[in-house]
Structures are given as structure tokens and as C-alpha cells.
N, C-alpha and C positions, 0 to 999 in steps of 0.2 A: 415546571422547571426543565424537564427533559425536552419538551417542545422548544422552549426558548434556547436552550443549549444547542439543540440540533440545528435550529435556524441560523444562529450566529456562526456555528462551525461551518455549515454548508455555504453560507454567504461569503466566507473567506476565500472560496475557490470559484466564485462567480465573478467574472471579470467586470461586468457592467454595474455591479453593486458598489456604492461608495465605500471607501476604505473605513473599516471599523477601528476606532482607536484601540491600540494594543492594551492600554491600561484597562479599558472596559472588558476586553476579552479575558484578561487575567483575573479580574474581579469576579466575572461570571464563572470562570473555571473553579475558583476557590469556593464560591457560594454553592455551586452545584455539587462539588466534592463533599463539602460539609453536610449538605442536604442528604446526600447518599449515605454518609456515615451515620447520620441521625436516624435514618429509617431502620427498623428491625432487620437484622441480618446475621449471618454467620460469615466469618472471614476465611478465605482460602489460605490455608497454612502454606501451601506451595508458593503462591505469589508473595505472601507476607515474608517468607524466608528470603525470597529473591530480592525484595525491596530492602530488607535489613542487611543483606550481603553487600549491596552496592556501596553504602557509606563505609563499611569496613574495608572494602577494596580501595576506596578513595583514600582512606587514611594510610593504607599501606603503599599505594602507588604514588601518591602526591603529584598529580598531574599539574601542568602549567596553568596558573590562574587565568591566562589569556582565554582559555576555552570555557571558562565559567562553569565548571563541572557541578558545583553545588547548586546554583540557581537552576541549571538545566535538570538536575536530579529532582529538585522540588517540583518542577513543571511535569516531569515524567510521573511522579507519584500522584499528583493531582489528576492527571489524565487517566491513570489506571483506576483511581477511585471513582471516576465518572463513567467509564465504559467497559473496563475489563471485568473478568469474573472474580476480581478481588473480593467483592461483597456479594454474598449469595442470599437473596431474599426475594419474596414475591414482587415487591415494588421494583427491585433492581432488574429482575428478569423482564418484567413488562416494559421498563424503561429502555432496556437494550433492544427489545423487539421493536418498539416504536421508533427508536433512533435508526435502526436498520431499515425500516420501511421508508423513512424520510431519505436516507442515504440512497437506497435503490432507485426511487423515483427521481431523485435529483440527478443521479448518474445517467438515467435515461434521457432526461431533459438536456443535460449538457452534451451528451454524446450525439444524440439526434440533431440538436440545434447546431452543434459545431460543424456537422456535415454541410449544412446550408451556408454557414458562415464562410466556409472555404470558397464557395462560388460567388458569394456576395462581397468578398474582400474584407470581411469583418474579422479582426484579430485582436484580442484583448491581452495577448502575451506581453508581459513586462520583461523586456530583454535586459540582461545584465552582462557585464564584461566577462564574467566567468562562463557564460553560456557559449561565447565564441571559443574560449579555451577548451571547454568540454565537448565542443562540436555537437551540440544538441540541435533538435529541430526548432524552427522559428515560428511555428504555427501553434497557438494555444487555443484558437477558437473562442469559445465562451469562457474558458478558464484562463488564469493568469500565466500559465506555463505549459509548454508542450509535454513536459515530463509528468504533469498532472493529467492532461487530456488523455494520454494513452491508457493508463490503468482505469481512469474514471469511465471512459468509453467502453473499455473491456468489461467492466462490472455491469454497465448498462446492457451490453450485448448478452451477457449471461442471464441477467434477470428477464430480459425480453424473450430469450430462448425458452425459459421456464413458462412465461405467459403464453407463448405461441403453442407450446406442446400441451399445456393444460387446458387452454381455451379452444384449441384447434382452429384458430382464426389465421388464415394464411397471410393476411396483410401484415400481421405482426412480424413475420419473417423479414419483410422489407425493412422494418425498423432495426432489426438485428444487423442486417447488412449495412445500414447507414452508420450504426455505431462502429462496426468493424472498419468502415472507410475512415471514420474519424481517428481510429487507432493508427491507421496507416498514414493519415495526414500529419499526425504528430511526429512521424519519423523515428519512433521509438521501437527498435527491434525487439528489445526484451519485453515491452508491453504487448506487442503483437504475439510473440511466442507464448507469453503468459496467458493472454486472452484466449488463444486457440486451445491451450492446455485446459483452461478452466471450462470452456464450452464443451470440450471433448469429455471431461469427467462428468459434467452435468448431463450430457446426452446419454452417457453410459448408465448412469444411475436412473435416469427417467425412462430409458428404453425398456428396462426390465429384463433384458437378456442380451448376451453377447452377440448372438446372431442378428438381432434387430439393430443393435448398435453398429455392427459391421456393415450391414446393408445401407444404413443411413450415411455412414462414413464414406463408403465407396461412391454412392450417388452424389454426395456433396463434393468430393474430390473431382469427379468427372465433370460436374457442372462448373466448378471453379476453373478447371483446366480448359474447358471448351470456351469459356468467356474471358480468358486471360487478356485478350486483345482489348477488351472493353474496360477492365478495371486495373490492368497492369501499371498504368501511369501513376496510380495512387501510391505505388511503391517507389517512385522516383527519389523521394527524400531519403529513404533508407539506402537505396542503391548509391546515391551520392555520398552518404556517410561511409559506406564500405569502400568506395573508390578513394575517398580522401584519406582513410586510414591506411590504405595500401601505398598511396603515393607520397605520404608525408610521415614524418616521425611524430606520432601523437603521444606527447608526454603524459597526457591525462587519460589515456585509454583505460578501459576496464581491467585489462590484464595487468597494467602497471599498478593500479589501485589494489587489485587482489594480491599482487606480490608484496606491496607495502604492508598490507594487513597481516600477511604471513610473517614478514620480517618483524613486525611489532609484537606478534604473538611469541615468536622465538626469543625476543629480548626479555619477555616477562611471561613465561608460559603458564604459571600457576594463577596469578591474580590480574594479569593484563597491565596495560599502560595507563588505565584510568578511564572512567565513565566519560563519554562525550569528548574524547581526546584522540589526537593523532600525534605521530612523531613530529615535533615542531621543526626539527632540522631537516629531516629527509623528505617529509611530506609537505614541502612548501607550497605546492600547487593545489593542495587539498583543503586549505582553510583560508578564511578572510582574516587578515591580521587586525583589522579594525573592530570586527564584531565577534571573532572567535567561532563563527559558523563554519562547520566542516562539511566536506563532500567525500565520505568514506568509500562510496562506490559499491558497497555490498552490505547487506544486513547480516548474513550468516557468518561471514568472516569477521565482521565488526564485533559480534558477540565474543569471539575468541580473543581478538586483539585488545578490546577495551576491558573485558571482564575476566579474561583468562579461562583456563580449563575449569576452574572451580565454578565460575558463573555459567559456563556452557553446560556443565553437568546438571545445574539446577533448572535452567530455562528450556533447553532443547527437548528433554523428555516431556515437558508440559505442552509444548507446541505439537509434539507427536501425539500426545494423548488426545488433544482437542481434535486433531484430524481423524484419529481412530474412532472417537465417539461419533463424529459426523458420518463416517463411512458406514457405520452399522445402522444408521437411521434409514428408514424405507420410504418416508413421505417425500413429496415433490419439493416442498419448501426447503427442507434441509439438504436435498440434492443441490439446490441452487446455492445455498450457503457453502456447501462443499466445493462447488465450482469456483466460488469467489475466493475461498481460502486457498484453493489450488493456484489460482491466478496470483495471489499475494505471495505465496511461498516461492513460486517461480520468479516473480518480479523482484523478490528480495535478493536474488542472486546478484543483481546489478544495481540495486538502489539501497542505500543505507539508512533507512528511516526507523528501524525497529526500536531504537532507544531515544528517538528524537521527539520528545513530548510536545513540541510546538509545531510539528509537521502534520498536515492534514492526512497524509498517508499513514502516519503512525496511529492517528485516530481511527482510520478505517481498519487497519490491521487488528488493533486491540478490541475494537467493537465486534469485528467478525469472530475473533477468538472467543470473546465473551458469549456471543450467541451460540457458537459451536459448543462451548462448555455447558451452556444452559439446556441444550437438547437432551441432557441426561434426565432432567426434571422439568419437562415443559409445563408452563403455567396453565 
């Protein structure tokens, strides 16, 4: 079941795989969630309380039905039943470990493969009208969107860094560089920053000492600086986005989205404006009126704006605890997971998928959080 669920989920972000009917995906999600529930387990009271809080918050805030908050809440619950640490049992830990292995190797394939796609003129990105409004990159490589290619390639680079350091095979470092080029080709500035942060944390934990980490960092920076003329053009997409933001009034910029989330929080600080919702009047550019799909532009502020201070007090300590658990692990595998979680936490500053149960990046986040939490009791 976990293998089938993993394959279908990963295939959703592989551009050349035929579109999988949404109804089949929903059915599989329900079946796998119930399968996990049926297996012997203990329930995380922390996450259970969080999931019980959301419907209470929805009843209080009464968000616009346009955003379909209740169906999206049901999807979110099902996803957490499948991959998050909501269920604690031997089967569930093994399932999350296997799903993570599938995810890591898939990210390597997509990241490395997309590098060659750039030069071969292969681009599976499905461009939408809102992409022009949000000024995103137009290269998705083997993935259906540039905003997926960036973090996916970054995860691939972190995993390959772990493989390079543990196997001591120098040619693996070449694959790390190819994945980082794919991140740059995606033109996602936050994905590049998050990827570098994740790799730095992984290096630090794997190096064993600050002195060794410092030496590696200095050598890497010197090499990167001395070869800038060779790889600098890969940054052209990001540079263009910066120049466009300076020369034009970008109404969908990240700062505007962050400001809107803050305003929404101020309007209802205790319980928020509603799960999976934005201000319908003021945030006109941030949702699709026909589908109710939103583009909140940040995960961390989204928690405050949608769920209020009460929701943030519940879930933010849990995220911190998962990171702290990983930080105290000493083995190489969990250093890699720590790097990936670092990437996601940084990436969440500018992407709002933390509560989007139908998003692939939401799947990645909660699966990583699940594996992090499992490191307390490794199978």
C-alpha cells in the first residue's frame, strides 16, 4: 500500500507521466488513510488536538464557501493520516521510511534529469495565467512547474551530498552540482536559498566538527567564486526576476502577500480568518474565483492568518520539536533528513503549502516531519 501510494504521489510531479484521474488519487488517499488507521498504533495527541482545533476554528470564523474549507480540511486530515506522525506504530514508521526513500531517489532523478532537459529544450511545465502574474520561472524540466523543480532539485542535492560524503565517491559531487543547476534554472530564489541552507546544515552535521565544516565551506566558496564566469549565466532567470521587480510595480510580490497575511491576522488574531481561506475582498490576486485555489505566498504567516494565535500555539512548537529531535541525532541518515527539513522550513517563508493537503510539497513537508519525529524511536 505504501509503495502504491508513493508511486502515485511521485508520478503527479513527473511531467511526462500521463495525468492520473483525480478521483483515483482521492480514492487511493482514502484507502491508504484507512489502512494506516487499521494497523496497530498510538495516536499523537499533539496532532490530534491540532486536527480537532481546525473544525472548531472553522465554525467560529465561518470563511467564504468559495474556498471550500471543509473539503480541503478533509483532504488535509487524510494526508496526515497517511504520512505525518499522527499514527505511531511499527508499520507506520516503516511506511514513512520507505516513502522517504522513494521520495529521495525520485528527487535525484528529477533534479539531475532536468539539468539535461535545459540543454535539450525539454520542458514539461504547464504554464498558467497566474504564473505570469506571479512572475515565476518558466522552466519546469521534468516536473510540471518551476516552483516544484526548485525544492525537488534541492532535496536531490542534499541527498546526493550525503551519498557523496558517506561513499567518498567524487563523481557523486558532480550530480550534486547538476541538481543545484536545476534549482537555478527554475529561477526560484527562495528554493536556491533554502537548498544552500539545507546543504550547509547537512555538511555541518556530517563533518563532525565546526573546524572541518569551516574548511569545507571556505574551499567551496573559493571554488564557486573562481568559476563564476562558467556557471553565472544559470542565474540569469533570477537576475531577470529581480530587475523586473525593481522596474515594475509587482502587485503579487512576496512582500505584498506577507503584508496581506499580517492584515488578515490582525483582523482576527485569536482564531484566524479560516482554514484554507484568504481575504476575499482585499486579496483578489491571490485566489482563483472559479476553483477557490489560493496562493498565500508563505506558510509561516499562513498559520497565523488562517488559524490565528490559538492554532499557531498548537502547531509551531510541534515543528520546533521535530527539528530539535533531528538535531540531536548523530547518524548520517538523520543529518540528511535534518538538511531537508531545514530546506523546507526556509522554503516555507515564501511558499504557502503547509495546510494544502492536495499539494505535493505539503506531502513532502509532513512526510519529512513524520520521519523526523520517528527518529525518537527508530525501527
